N, C-alpha and C positions, 0 to 999 in steps of 0.2 A: 622249410632249411633252413638252419640258425647255424651264424659262423662256429657257435661250437661242432657242428656236423665236421665241419673243412678243417678246424685243428684238432680234430681227433681224428678224425681225416692221414692227417699231415704227422700228428705222433707216431701213429701206424707206420707209415711209412719210414722214421725216423727211427725207429728200432728197428723196423724191419731190415733195413739199408746200414746200420752199426753193426747187427749182430752180422749181414752177410761177410760188412768189410771188415770184420779181426777175424772172423770167424776161415772163412773160404780160406783156403791156398791159393794164392795165383791174382786177388784183387790187388792188387797197388794202391787204392784208392779211395779211404775209408768216406770221402767226401761226394766224391764222387756215385760209392752208393748207396749212400744214402741221401742224395739227387734224385738218386730213378729211384731206391723206395717210395721216395714225397711223391712222384708224378704218377706210382704203377696206382700207389693206395687211390690217389687224390681221384685219378679217375676210372676206376674201378670202384668207388664207390657211387660217384656222380655219375656216372650210365648206370650204374645199378638204383639208381633214385631217381635218372631220367627217364629208363626203359621202366619200369613198375608203380613209380609213383611215390609221392609226399604222404607218408603218416607215419606214427611210429615203431607202426611195426614192422613195416619197410626200413625205413630210418635205422631200426635195432639189424637187420638184416643184413644191409647198407656196409658194416663198418665187417661185419665173414667175409663178403665178397671182394671188399677195397684188400684185407688182407694177401689174402687168396694172387686178386691179381697182383697183388705191392710180389709176393713171394716167386709169381711167372716171372715178373716183373727182372727182374733179383737175378734165375734161376738162367734167364737171356744172360743176362745185364753178362753174369760170372761166368758163363760160358765163352761169350766171343771175349771178353778180356782177360779167362785160363791161362798159361800161358805154360800148361803143362805138356807141351804137345801130344797130347793122349790121343787126339780128335775125337772124345767121350764129353758127355755132359754129367 
């Protein structure tokens, strides 16, 4: 597991966080969204590789898992910080 995999996980988090920060109404801080996205993507990818091992195939699957975990983190973040007062996510 090289540095390039960590960088790709971070880039997935940056893209996801930026998209949520710009597209979801009620999220006030794009910077905070990007930080949450990076944390979710890196954590998801790292845990996947930790649990299922390091091989070329598993590293490729970890990219998809990091995107999913990033999306879950960002969804939760938008629910927490959303100011739409509906009580729904």
